[in-house]
Each structure stands twice: as structure tokens, then as C-alpha cells.
BAMAR-791094 format. One record per residue (C-alpha): residue number from 1; residue in one letter; y, x, z. Coordinates in steps of 0.5 Angstrom, whole numbers. Layout:
# residues N
+-----+-----+-------+-------+-------+
|   n | res |    c2 |    c1 |    c3 |
+-----+-----+-------+-------+-------+
| NUM |   a |     Y |     X |     Z |
...
+-----+-----+-------+-------+-------+
This chain:
# residues 418
+-----+-----+-------+-------+-------+
|   n | res |    c2 |    c1 |    c3 |
+-----+-----+-------+-------+-------+
|   1 |   m |     0 |     0 |     0 |
|   2 |   n |     7 |     3 |    -2 |
|   3 |   s |    14 |     1 |     0 |
|   4 |   a |    16 |    -2 |    -6 |
|   5 |   i |    15 |   -10 |    -4 |
|   6 |   p |    19 |   -15 |    -8 |
|   7 |   r |    23 |   -20 |    -5 |
|   8 |   f |    21 |   -18 |     2 |
|   9 |   y |    28 |   -21 |     4 |
|  10 |   e |    26 |   -28 |     2 |
|  11 |   m |    19 |   -27 |     7 |
|  12 |   p |    20 |   -31 |    13 |
|  13 |   l |    20 |   -27 |    19 |
|  14 |   d |    12 |   -28 |    21 |
|  15 |   r |    10 |   -26 |    14 |
|  16 |   r |    15 |   -20 |    15 |
|  17 |   l |    12 |   -17 |    20 |
|  18 |   k |     5 |   -18 |    18 |
|  19 |   t |     6 |   -14 |    12 |
|  20 |   v |    10 |    -9 |    16 |
|  21 |   q |     3 |    -9 |    21 |
|  22 |   e |    -1 |    -8 |    15 |
|  23 |   f |     3 |    -2 |    12 |
|  24 |   s |     4 |     1 |    19 |
|  25 |   g |    -3 |     0 |    22 |
|  26 |   l |     1 |    -3 |    28 |
|  27 |   d |    -3 |    -7 |    33 |
|  28 |   d |    -2 |   -14 |    36 |
|  29 |   n |     1 |   -12 |    42 |
|  30 |   e |     6 |    -8 |    38 |
|  31 |   i |     7 |   -14 |    34 |
|  32 |   a |     8 |   -19 |    40 |
|  33 |   l |    14 |   -14 |    42 |
|  34 |   l |    18 |   -14 |    36 |
|  35 |   k |    17 |   -22 |    36 |
|  36 |   q |    19 |   -22 |    43 |
|  37 |   e |    27 |   -25 |    43 |
|  38 |   c |    32 |   -22 |    48 |
|  39 |   a |    39 |   -25 |    49 |
|  40 |   l |    40 |   -24 |    41 |
|  41 |   d |    35 |   -29 |    38 |
|  42 |   n |    31 |   -27 |    32 |
|  43 |   s |    34 |   -33 |    28 |
|  44 |   i |    42 |   -30 |    29 |
|  45 |   a |    39 |   -23 |    28 |
|  46 |   e |    37 |   -25 |    21 |
|  47 |   i |    44 |   -27 |    20 |
|  48 |   m |    47 |   -21 |    22 |
|  49 |   i |    43 |   -16 |    17 |
|  50 |   e |    37 |   -16 |    13 |
|  51 |   n |    30 |   -16 |    13 |
|  52 |   v |    30 |   -17 |    20 |
|  53 |   i |    23 |   -16 |    24 |
|  54 |   g |    26 |   -16 |    31 |
|  55 |   t |    31 |   -14 |    35 |
|  56 |   t |    32 |    -7 |    40 |
|  57 |   h |    34 |    -7 |    47 |
|  58 |   l |    39 |    -2 |    50 |
|  59 |   p |    41 |    -2 |    57 |
|  60 |   v |    47 |    -5 |    59 |
|  61 |   g |    51 |    -2 |    65 |
|  62 |   i |    57 |    -3 |    69 |
|  63 |   a |    62 |     3 |    70 |
|  64 |   t |    66 |     2 |    76 |
|  65 |   y |    73 |     4 |    79 |
|  66 |   f |    77 |     4 |    73 |
|  67 |   l |    84 |     2 |    74 |
|  68 |   i |    88 |     2 |    67 |
|  69 |   n |    95 |     1 |    67 |
|  70 |   d |    95 |    -2 |    74 |
|  71 |   k |    89 |    -7 |    73 |
|  72 |   d |    82 |    -7 |    75 |
|  73 |   y |    76 |    -7 |    70 |
|  74 |   l |    69 |    -7 |    71 |
|  75 |   i |    67 |    -4 |    64 |
|  76 |   p |    60 |    -6 |    61 |
|  77 |   m |    57 |     0 |    57 |
|  78 |   a |    51 |     0 |    53 |
|  79 |   i |    47 |     7 |    52 |
|  80 |   e |    40 |    10 |    53 |
|  81 |   e |    43 |    17 |    56 |
|  82 |   p |    42 |    18 |    63 |
|  83 |   s |    48 |    20 |    67 |
|  84 |   v |    54 |    17 |    63 |
|  85 |   v |    55 |    11 |    67 |
|  86 |   a |    55 |    14 |    73 |
|  87 |   a |    59 |    20 |    71 |
|  88 |   a |    65 |    15 |    68 |
|  89 |   s |    65 |    12 |    75 |
|  90 |   h |    66 |    18 |    79 |
|  91 |   a |    71 |    21 |    74 |
|  92 |   a |    75 |    13 |    75 |
|  93 |   k |    74 |    14 |    83 |
|  94 |   l |    77 |    21 |    83 |
|  95 |   a |    83 |    19 |    78 |
|  96 |   r |    84 |    12 |    82 |
|  97 |   l |    87 |    17 |    88 |
|  98 |   s |    93 |    18 |    83 |
|  99 |   g |    93 |    11 |    80 |
| 100 |   g |    88 |    11 |    75 |
| 101 |   f |    89 |    11 |    68 |
| 102 |   k |    95 |    10 |    63 |
| 103 |   a |    94 |     8 |    57 |
| 104 |   k |    98 |     6 |    51 |
| 105 |   s |    97 |     4 |    43 |
| 106 |   t |   100 |     3 |    37 |
| 107 |   t |   101 |    -2 |    32 |
| 108 |   p |    94 |    -4 |    30 |
| 109 |   v |    95 |    -1 |    23 |
| 110 |   m |    89 |     0 |    18 |
| 111 |   t |    90 |     4 |    12 |
| 112 |   g |    87 |     2 |     5 |
| 113 |   q |    86 |     6 |    -1 |
| 114 |   v |    87 |     5 |    -8 |
| 115 |   q |    84 |    11 |   -13 |
| 116 |   i |    88 |    11 |   -19 |
| 117 |   k |    86 |    15 |   -25 |
| 118 |   n |    89 |    17 |   -32 |
| 119 |   v |    96 |    17 |   -29 |
| 120 |   h |   100 |    20 |   -35 |
| 121 |   d |   107 |    21 |   -30 |
| 122 |   f |   106 |    21 |   -22 |
| 123 |   d |   113 |    21 |   -21 |
| 124 |   i |   115 |    15 |   -25 |
| 125 |   a |   108 |    11 |   -22 |
| 126 |   e |   110 |    12 |   -15 |
| 127 |   e |   117 |    10 |   -16 |
| 128 |   t |   115 |     4 |   -20 |
| 129 |   i |   110 |     2 |   -15 |
| 130 |   l |   115 |     3 |    -9 |
| 131 |   k |   120 |    -1 |   -13 |
| 132 |   s |   115 |    -7 |   -13 |
| 133 |   i |   113 |    -7 |    -6 |
| 134 |   d |   116 |   -14 |    -4 |
| 135 |   s |   111 |   -17 |   -10 |
| 136 |   i |   105 |   -12 |    -8 |
| 137 |   k |   106 |   -15 |    -1 |
| 138 |   a |   107 |   -22 |    -3 |
| 139 |   l |   100 |   -21 |    -7 |
| 140 |   a |    96 |   -18 |    -1 |
| 141 |   n |    98 |   -23 |     4 |
| 142 |   k |    96 |   -29 |     0 |
| 143 |   q |    89 |   -26 |     1 |
| 144 |   d |    90 |   -28 |     9 |
| 145 |   s |    94 |   -33 |    11 |
| 146 |   t |    91 |   -33 |    18 |
| 147 |   l |    92 |   -26 |    19 |
| 148 |   v |    99 |   -27 |    16 |
| 149 |   k |   101 |   -33 |    21 |
| 150 |   r |    99 |   -28 |    27 |
| 151 |   g |   104 |   -23 |    25 |
| 152 |   g |    99 |   -18 |    21 |
| 153 |   g |    99 |   -17 |    14 |
| 154 |   l |   101 |   -11 |     9 |
| 155 |   v |   107 |    -7 |    12 |
| 156 |   s |   108 |    -2 |     7 |
| 157 |   a |   105 |     2 |     2 |
| 158 |   e |   105 |    10 |     0 |
| 159 |   c |   103 |    14 |    -6 |
| 160 |   r |   100 |    21 |    -6 |
| 161 |   k |    98 |    25 |   -11 |
| 162 |   l |    91 |    29 |   -11 |
| 163 |   e |    88 |    35 |   -14 |
| 164 |   t |    81 |    34 |   -15 |
| 165 |   e |    75 |    38 |   -19 |
| 166 |   r |    76 |    31 |   -23 |
| 167 |   g |    83 |    32 |   -25 |
| 168 |   d |    89 |    30 |   -22 |
| 169 |   m |    89 |    23 |   -18 |
| 170 |   l |    94 |    18 |   -16 |
| 171 |   v |    92 |    14 |    -9 |
| 172 |   v |    96 |     9 |    -6 |
| 173 |   h |    96 |     7 |     1 |
| 174 |   l |    96 |     0 |     4 |
| 175 |   n |    98 |     0 |    11 |
| 176 |   i |    96 |    -7 |    14 |
| 177 |   d |    97 |   -10 |    21 |
| 178 |   v |    90 |   -12 |    22 |
| 179 |   r |    92 |   -16 |    29 |
| 180 |   d |    86 |   -17 |    33 |
| 181 |   a |    81 |   -15 |    28 |
| 182 |   m |    78 |    -8 |    27 |
| 183 |   g |    80 |   -10 |    19 |
| 184 |   a |    75 |    -8 |    14 |
| 185 |   n |    74 |   -14 |    11 |
| 186 |   a |    82 |   -16 |    11 |
| 187 |   v |    83 |    -9 |     8 |
| 188 |   n |    78 |    -8 |     3 |
| 189 |   t |    80 |   -15 |     0 |
| 190 |   m |    88 |   -14 |     0 |
| 191 |   c |    86 |    -7 |    -4 |
| 192 |   e |    82 |   -11 |    -9 |
| 193 |   s |    87 |   -16 |   -10 |
| 194 |   v |    92 |   -12 |   -11 |
| 195 |   a |    89 |    -7 |   -15 |
| 196 |   p |    90 |   -10 |   -22 |
| 197 |   y |    97 |   -10 |   -21 |
| 198 |   l |    97 |    -3 |   -19 |
| 199 |   e |    94 |    -2 |   -26 |
| 200 |   e |   100 |    -5 |   -29 |
| 201 |   l |   105 |    -2 |   -26 |
| 202 |   t |   102 |     5 |   -27 |
| 203 |   g |    98 |     4 |   -34 |
| 204 |   g |    92 |     8 |   -30 |
| 205 |   i |    86 |     5 |   -28 |
| 206 |   a |    84 |     3 |   -21 |
| 207 |   s |    77 |     5 |   -19 |
| 208 |   m |    75 |     5 |   -12 |
| 209 |   k |    79 |     0 |    -7 |
| 210 |   i |    76 |     1 |     0 |
| 211 |   i |    79 |     2 |     8 |
| 212 |   s |    80 |     9 |    11 |
| 213 |   n |    76 |    10 |    17 |
| 214 |   l |    81 |    15 |    19 |
| 215 |   a |    86 |    10 |    22 |
| 216 |   a |    91 |    15 |    24 |
| 217 |   q |    96 |    10 |    25 |
| 218 |   r |    92 |     6 |    30 |
| 219 |   l |    92 |    11 |    36 |
| 220 |   v |    91 |    10 |    43 |
| 221 |   t |    93 |    15 |    48 |
| 222 |   a |    90 |    15 |    55 |
| 223 |   e |    92 |    20 |    61 |
| 224 |   a |    90 |    21 |    68 |
| 225 |   v |    91 |    26 |    74 |
| 226 |   w |    86 |    29 |    78 |
| 227 |   k |    89 |    31 |    85 |
| 228 |   k |    88 |    39 |    86 |
| 229 |   n |    86 |    37 |    94 |
| 230 |   e |    80 |    33 |    91 |
| 231 |   l |    77 |    38 |    86 |
| 232 |   g |    80 |    45 |    89 |
| 233 |   e |    84 |    50 |    85 |
| 234 |   e |    78 |    54 |    83 |
| 235 |   l |    75 |    48 |    79 |
| 236 |   i |    81 |    46 |    76 |
| 237 |   e |    82 |    53 |    73 |
| 238 |   g |    74 |    53 |    71 |
| 239 |   i |    76 |    46 |    67 |
| 240 |   l |    82 |    49 |    64 |
| 241 |   d |    78 |    55 |    62 |
| 242 |   a |    73 |    50 |    59 |
| 243 |   y |    79 |    47 |    55 |
| 244 |   a |    81 |    53 |    52 |
| 245 |   f |    74 |    55 |    50 |
| 246 |   a |    73 |    48 |    46 |
| 247 |   k |    80 |    49 |    43 |
| 248 |   a |    78 |    56 |    40 |
| 249 |   d |    71 |    55 |    38 |
| 250 |   p |    69 |    49 |    34 |
| 251 |   y |    62 |    50 |    36 |
| 252 |   r |    64 |    48 |    43 |
| 253 |   a |    69 |    43 |    41 |
| 254 |   a |    63 |    39 |    37 |
| 255 |   t |    59 |    38 |    44 |
| 256 |   n |    65 |    37 |    48 |
| 257 |   n |    67 |    31 |    43 |
| 258 |   k |    60 |    29 |    43 |
| 259 |   g |    61 |    28 |    51 |
| 260 |   i |    68 |    23 |    49 |
| 261 |   m |    64 |    19 |    44 |
| 262 |   n |    58 |    18 |    50 |
| 263 |   g |    63 |    14 |    53 |
| 264 |   i |    67 |    10 |    48 |
| 265 |   d |    61 |     9 |    44 |
| 266 |   a |    58 |     6 |    50 |
| 267 |   v |    63 |     1 |    51 |
| 268 |   l |    64 |    -1 |    44 |
| 269 |   i |    56 |    -2 |    43 |
| 270 |   a |    56 |    -7 |    49 |
| 271 |   a |    63 |   -10 |    46 |
| 272 |   g |    59 |   -11 |    39 |
| 273 |   n |    64 |    -6 |    36 |
| 274 |   d |    63 |    -2 |    30 |
| 275 |   f |    62 |     5 |    33 |
| 276 |   r |    60 |     9 |    27 |
| 277 |   a |    68 |     7 |    24 |
| 278 |   v |    71 |    10 |    31 |
| 279 |   e |    66 |    16 |    31 |
| 280 |   s |    68 |    17 |    24 |
| 281 |   g |    76 |    16 |    25 |
| 282 |   a |    75 |    20 |    31 |
| 283 |   h |    72 |    27 |    28 |
| 284 |   s |    76 |    26 |    22 |
| 285 |   y |    83 |    26 |    27 |
| 286 |   a |    80 |    32 |    31 |
| 287 |   c |    81 |    36 |    24 |
| 288 |   m |    88 |    34 |    22 |
| 289 |   s |    91 |    41 |    25 |
| 290 |   g |    86 |    44 |    19 |
| 291 |   r |    81 |    46 |    25 |
| 292 |   y |    76 |    42 |    29 |
| 293 |   q |    79 |    41 |    36 |
| 294 |   p |    78 |    37 |    42 |
| 295 |   l |    80 |    30 |    43 |
| 296 |   a |    82 |    31 |    50 |
| 297 |   h |    87 |    36 |    53 |
| 298 |   y |    88 |    39 |    60 |
| 299 |   r |    93 |    42 |    64 |
| 300 |   k |    97 |    43 |    70 |
| 301 |   n |   102 |    39 |    73 |
| 302 |   e |   108 |    42 |    78 |
| 303 |   n |   103 |    40 |    84 |
| 304 |   g |    97 |    44 |    81 |
| 305 |   d |    94 |    37 |    80 |
| 306 |   l |    89 |    37 |    73 |
| 307 |   v |    93 |    32 |    68 |
| 308 |   g |    88 |    30 |    62 |
| 309 |   r |    90 |    27 |    56 |
| 310 |   i |    86 |    23 |    50 |
| 311 |   e |    89 |    21 |    44 |
| 312 |   l |    85 |    19 |    38 |
| 313 |   p |    84 |    13 |    33 |
| 314 |   m |    82 |     6 |    35 |
| 315 |   a |    80 |     2 |    30 |
| 316 |   v |    77 |    -4 |    34 |
| 317 |   g |    76 |   -12 |    34 |
| 318 |   i |    75 |   -17 |    39 |
| 319 |   v |    75 |   -23 |    33 |
| 320 |   g |    70 |   -23 |    28 |
| 321 |   g |    63 |   -20 |    26 |
| 322 |   a |    58 |   -18 |    32 |
| 323 |   t |    63 |   -20 |    37 |
| 324 |   k |    62 |   -27 |    36 |
| 325 |   t |    55 |   -27 |    33 |
| 326 |   n |    52 |   -23 |    39 |
| 327 |   p |    52 |   -27 |    46 |
| 328 |   i |    51 |   -20 |    50 |
| 329 |   a |    58 |   -18 |    46 |
| 330 |   r |    61 |   -24 |    48 |
| 331 |   i |    59 |   -23 |    55 |
| 332 |   a |    62 |   -16 |    55 |
| 333 |   l |    68 |   -18 |    53 |
| 334 |   k |    69 |   -24 |    58 |
| 335 |   i |    67 |   -18 |    63 |
| 336 |   l |    72 |   -14 |    61 |
| 337 |   g |    77 |   -20 |    60 |
| 338 |   v |    81 |   -17 |    54 |
| 339 |   r |    86 |   -20 |    51 |
| 340 |   s |    87 |   -16 |    45 |
| 341 |   a |    84 |   -11 |    41 |
| 342 |   n |    89 |    -6 |    43 |
| 343 |   e |    87 |    -7 |    50 |
| 344 |   l |    79 |    -6 |    48 |
| 345 |   g |    82 |     1 |    45 |
| 346 |   e |    85 |     3 |    51 |
| 347 |   i |    79 |     2 |    55 |
| 348 |   s |    75 |     5 |    51 |
| 349 |   a |    79 |    11 |    51 |
| 350 |   c |    80 |    11 |    58 |
| 351 |   a |    72 |    11 |    58 |
| 352 |   g |    72 |    17 |    53 |
| 353 |   l |    77 |    21 |    58 |
| 354 |   a |    73 |    19 |    64 |
| 355 |   n |    66 |    22 |    61 |
| 356 |   n |    70 |    28 |    58 |
| 357 |   f |    72 |    30 |    65 |
| 358 |   a |    66 |    29 |    68 |
| 359 |   a |    62 |    33 |    64 |
| 360 |   v |    66 |    39 |    64 |
| 361 |   r |    67 |    38 |    71 |
| 362 |   a |    59 |    38 |    72 |
| 363 |   i |    58 |    44 |    67 |
| 364 |   v |    63 |    48 |    71 |
| 365 |   k |    61 |    47 |    78 |
| 366 |   e |    54 |    46 |    78 |
| 367 |   g |    51 |    46 |    71 |
| 368 |   i |    50 |    39 |    67 |
| 369 |   q |    43 |    39 |    68 |
| 370 |   h |    44 |    38 |    76 |
| 371 |   g |    46 |    31 |    75 |
| 372 |   h |    43 |    29 |    69 |
| 373 |   m |    36 |    31 |    70 |
| 374 |   k |    35 |    27 |    77 |
| 375 |   l |    35 |    21 |    72 |
| 376 |   h |    31 |    24 |    66 |
| 377 |   a |    26 |    26 |    71 |
| 378 |   k |    25 |    18 |    73 |
| 379 |   n |    24 |    17 |    66 |
| 380 |   i |    18 |    22 |    65 |
| 381 |   a |    15 |    19 |    72 |
| 382 |   i |    15 |    12 |    68 |
| 383 |   i |    12 |    16 |    62 |
| 384 |   a |     7 |    19 |    66 |
| 385 |   g |     5 |    12 |    69 |
| 386 |   a |     9 |    12 |    76 |
| 387 |   q |    10 |     5 |    78 |
| 388 |   g |    15 |     2 |    84 |
| 389 |   d |    16 |     7 |    89 |
| 390 |   k |    12 |    12 |    86 |
| 391 |   v |    17 |    13 |    81 |
| 392 |   h |    22 |    16 |    85 |
| 393 |   q |    18 |    20 |    89 |
| 394 |   l |    14 |    23 |    83 |
| 395 |   a |    21 |    24 |    80 |
| 396 |   e |    24 |    28 |    87 |
| 397 |   r |    18 |    32 |    87 |
| 398 |   m |    19 |    34 |    79 |
| 399 |   i |    27 |    36 |    81 |
| 400 |   r |    24 |    40 |    86 |
| 401 |   e |    19 |    44 |    82 |
| 402 |   k |    24 |    44 |    76 |
| 403 |   m |    20 |    42 |    71 |
| 404 |   v |    19 |    36 |    67 |
| 405 |   s |    12 |    36 |    63 |
| 406 |   v |     9 |    29 |    62 |
| 407 |   s |     2 |    33 |    63 |
| 408 |   r |     4 |    36 |    69 |
| 409 |   a |     7 |    29 |    72 |
| 410 |   e |     0 |    26 |    71 |
| 411 |   e |    -3 |    32 |    75 |
| 412 |   l |     2 |    30 |    81 |
| 413 |   l |     1 |    23 |    80 |
| 414 |   k |    -6 |    24 |    81 |
| 415 |   e |    -5 |    29 |    87 |
| 416 |   m |     0 |    23 |    90 |
| 417 |   g |    -6 |    18 |    90 |
| 418 |   h |    -4 |    14 |    84 |
+-----+-----+-------+-------+-------+
């Protein structure tokens, strides 16, 4: 049997499962697990994506102690990695002593790109486009009257001449206020709608019409202070050295920023958002200077306290997509109590800064594995077959022996009389 299965998408769920079972050799218990529904019904999942055979599950935890712009938050985080939720909570607890996090965001403007080829005179084309901006706006905004009624829509356009290996190209940027949506559908629709008119204006051929995930005009900044008398001067100096390391070395900066995205992605997954779009924008933004840089920055204030600051694009939404179809996402947004996409972005950035601080603090202070392995050892204990109190007992013994081998865990479990 091969993977060329005609009209697989038209099969009812049970038949798709049977086909996959025959192809992969899954047993009936494994098929039953795939069929097992969670809060997201399979019937809804089939509407969300194609060729559904089930749903997957991630733990959803709550990060506590977050005070953001003088408002208390419990932050749902969906993630499989141990220690992320605990680390965010601890960082927020320490930041709370200085008033918590302060965050702000710009207007939720996303950029759409229209690529125009075969333009003979770029200067005249740009001049013609900018002179016709009112007509371009009217045509674009006609595509989404609801967005316009809410104060959104096309706000500006700009032109860029690109020299490429395939020749010079004119790229028109449409800057669109998408309000409380992530904005991909609105932006793509507007780009496609104005492309024929841009062809008329330039005499060129409009090829690609698509949103950019480098949302450089939709930024969130967040800041927090961690007191010197809580951290100690030696630890603060170590964190500043770690920051200097990340600024100078893209290898370190990549791991540093991964730790930031641990927090941000976990919030966005719980809230039913496109975390991949935010990841793409964040890492692209980290390169804007021409060199890959850390997204969070650290310094000492006049009191010797540690000040952390993060800035990155945040293309998030609280309307549309999985935010409405996935019941867990609806619950997560209700727990957060957010009233705008900007607020969700600010919360996410604070979670990212918290996780970055916690990770760097742990690396500098006792090594990242100290806390991480406590939770990882429990996973190994469960894999080895431990249950109930034996999970904790076996995990503690593994930590003392500094080992996480499943085979050794099974031996210890037998010694413990399991």
C-alpha cells in the first residue's frame, strides 16, 4: 500500500482511520486513542483542517504572579516542555516586587506586499502610485467594510525597488490596520483586490500578493525590573555577561531567543493563535540590524537593579480563526480577560521576557538542568511504569544519581518493589 490515496479527504473519519491503520499497522487501542475526543470535537477539527484523523493534546498550565500595567493576570500556557510555566511564574513573582511589567504596543498595522514585474520606469511608477493613494484606499477598504467600521483598513502605501537575481522588481507595501484580528485574510484579500489597478498604474505585471509576517509596524515592548537585593550583584553581573554573549554571538542568540519564544508560543497556542507567524516575525526582526540579535535586552538602573526590556512584532488576534472554533482557546482568552489584540500581544511579550530572564538566571546561577531535570525525571519515571507516589520517589532517586535512563529507572522501580 502506498500513500497515493485518491479522494482521501472525502472519506468519513472512520474510513480514514481504517486506511491509516492498514497503512501503518496501528492496533485497535491506538486507533481508539486517535478517535478519543477532547474539548475539541473531531467534527469541529474536520472543519478547521483537512484529512483529520483525530486531535492532539498539550498540557495547559497557568502562570501566576503576573502584574502587567497594574492589572493582575492568570496566564494560560500550552506547552510540552517542563519548567516553562514554573519559570515564568517565578520571574513574574520577582518582578512583582518592583511593580510588575509595563507594556505597550503600536497600532495593529500589518503589511501586505504586491510584487510588480516588468516596470520600465520605477520613479514614475512610484510617483503615480502615491498620487493615486486615495483610489487605492477606496478599492482596498471596499473589501472589508466591517473592518473599516471598526476603525481599520488601509492606512498607507509605499514602494520599494528591489534588485534581485531575476531582475529589478517594484514591491508595493500596503499598510493595513487590522484591529483585533491577526489580519492575514484581510490583508491578502486587499492585496489581491488592488493588484489589477496597480498594474494599470505601473504598466507592470502583478505577481505575488501576500501578507508579510515581518510585522515591523505592529510592535510590542515590555519592561520589568528585578531588584538587586533579591538577585544579588554577582547574579546581575552574570546575567549582563550572558546578554553581552548573546549580542556578540548568533549561536547563543538563537538559543536565547528560543527561550523567549517558549513563553510567547505557549500563550499563543493556548489562545488559538498562529504562533508560527509570530515566530517568523520575531526571528526576522532579530536580524533587522543585519546581524541576528537577542530580542530581550538588559541593563542596570541607577540603583543597581536589573532592567529587562523586550521588543518584537506581535501579529496576534482575538477574533477569527481558532480563537472562536477551538473551545480551549475561547476559555484561555476568557481567563486572560483580554479586550483587544494589543492586550494579548502585550501579555505574550511579558511572558517571553519572563521566560528569558528565568532561563538566563538559571544558567548563570545553578545551570539550566537543575530545575529542568526535576520535571524531566518524572516523565522518565512514568515511561518506566511508575504510578502514584512511586513517580515522585523514583524521580527523586534518579535526580540524586544524576541519571535519566529509562532502563535504569526500570531497575530502580523493581528495587522499590513496584
